[in-house]
N, C-alpha and C positions, 0 to 999 in steps of 0.2 A: 504494499499499500503505499502511495506518495501524496504528499499534499503541499500546498503552499499554505503557510499559517500566519495570519496576521499577529503580530508581537505588539506592537503599539499603534497609534492612529498613521504613522508614517514609515513603519518597516515591517518586513516579513521574514521568514525564512522558508527554505524548503526542508520538508522531514519526510524520512522514509522508514517506514515500521514493519515488523513482520508479527506473525502470531506466536505467543509464547505460550500460550494454553488456547483452548478453544474460546473464542469471545474475548481475548485479553491480548493485547499488543503492547509491543516495547520498540522504542527509536533504535534504530541501526544505524543511522547516519543522518547527519543534518548539515546545513550551510552556515555559514555565518548569516547574521542577520544584515539584510540591504533593505536600500529605500528606493524610490522609483524617482527618476530625473526631474528637478524641480525647474529646469529650463524651458521644457515643452510648454508651449504656448496653451494647448489643448490638453495637457497632461499625459499620463503613461496609463496602458491599459494592458492586462493580461490577455494576449490575442489566443494563445491555446496553453494548456498544459496537458500532455499526454504522457501516460505510463504504459508502458507495452511489457507487460509482465514477462520472463521475471527480472530483466535487466536493462531497461531502456527507458529514459526520461527525456523529454523535449519540454522547454519553457519559451514560449515566444512573446516577447513584449515588445509593444508598439507605441511610438511617441509623435506626436502631431505637432509640426511647427508652422505657423502660417497656413498655406493651403498644402503642404506635402507632408508626409510622415516616413518614418524608418522604421524599420522591424530587426529585431535582435533576436536569433533562436539559437537558445544555450543547449547544448547536447550533453547528457550524461549517460555513462554506461557503468554496469557492475563487473569488474574484472578480478578474478582471484580473490573473493570475498570484500574487494573495497570498491565503493562508489567512485568514480571518476569524472571529472569535466573532460569529455572527449572532442568537444569541437564547438565551433561559433559559426553562425551563418547570420550575416547583416546585408539588408539592401536598404536603398535610400531613393527616393523620389525627388524630383524639383519640379519647383513651378516655372511654366513657361507663359508665354502671351497666350497661347492657346488652351492652356490647362494645365495638367500635370504629366511628366513623362518619367520614365525610369531613369535614375543617374547612374548607380553603379550597384554592384553586389558582389559579395566574397564570401567564399565558404572555406573554412580552415577545419582541417581533420587533425587533432592533435594526437591521435595515437599513429598516423602514417605520416606527420609529419608536413603534408602536404596543404598547399592553400591555392584557390583560384581566385582571381577578381577580374570581373568584367566590367567594363566600363561602357555606357551609351552615349552616342551623340546624334544630335539630329541630321539626318540625311545620310549617314555614315554606318556600316555594319558594326555590330558590337566588337570591344577589342578585349581579346581574353589574354590575361598573364597569368602563368602558373609559377608558384614560388614556395617558399617555405612557411609553414604555420610560425605564428609569433612566439609559441611557446610548447612544451611538452604536456602530456597530460597531466593534472594534478586532482587532488583528492577533493571532494566535492565539500570537505570541512573547512577548505580554504577558498570556497566560492562566495562573495565575489572576489577575486585577486586584486592586488595592486599592480597595474601595468599600464603600458601603453595604448590598449584597446578602449575606444570610446564608448565601448558597450559596457564595460566594466567600470571604468571611471564613473558613468552615471548612475552606478547602483550603489555608490559610496555614501 
């Protein structure tokens, strides 16, 4: 069982529990407390929270600034008895004179160390660049980490 638990009015944490006895659960892993970005004009919302038993979780958060929004999907996996942060997918939209267009997307797999970034420009085909992920996998207990990724900085 996995859940996002509200700790205070402005903070939450991810908890993972398993049955210790019929009808009784114990916490086996949890994240650090995190808060939602205050910079977003229209706030942050949980776009999706998916638990795929027995070993995968995805948390997608969206924030909206002006006319466009960005989405960050945090991926978690159970490996050798430890819940790890296994990846980060981000996508951002941009405001245009004619509405909203996709600006860029990036998918990082911390388990393989690979990252793919795609940039979109008007009247041009998408540009894709492959590179290294910004970090190795790390324990759920260290989520959100300190680091260069804006998706993590916004949760501090």
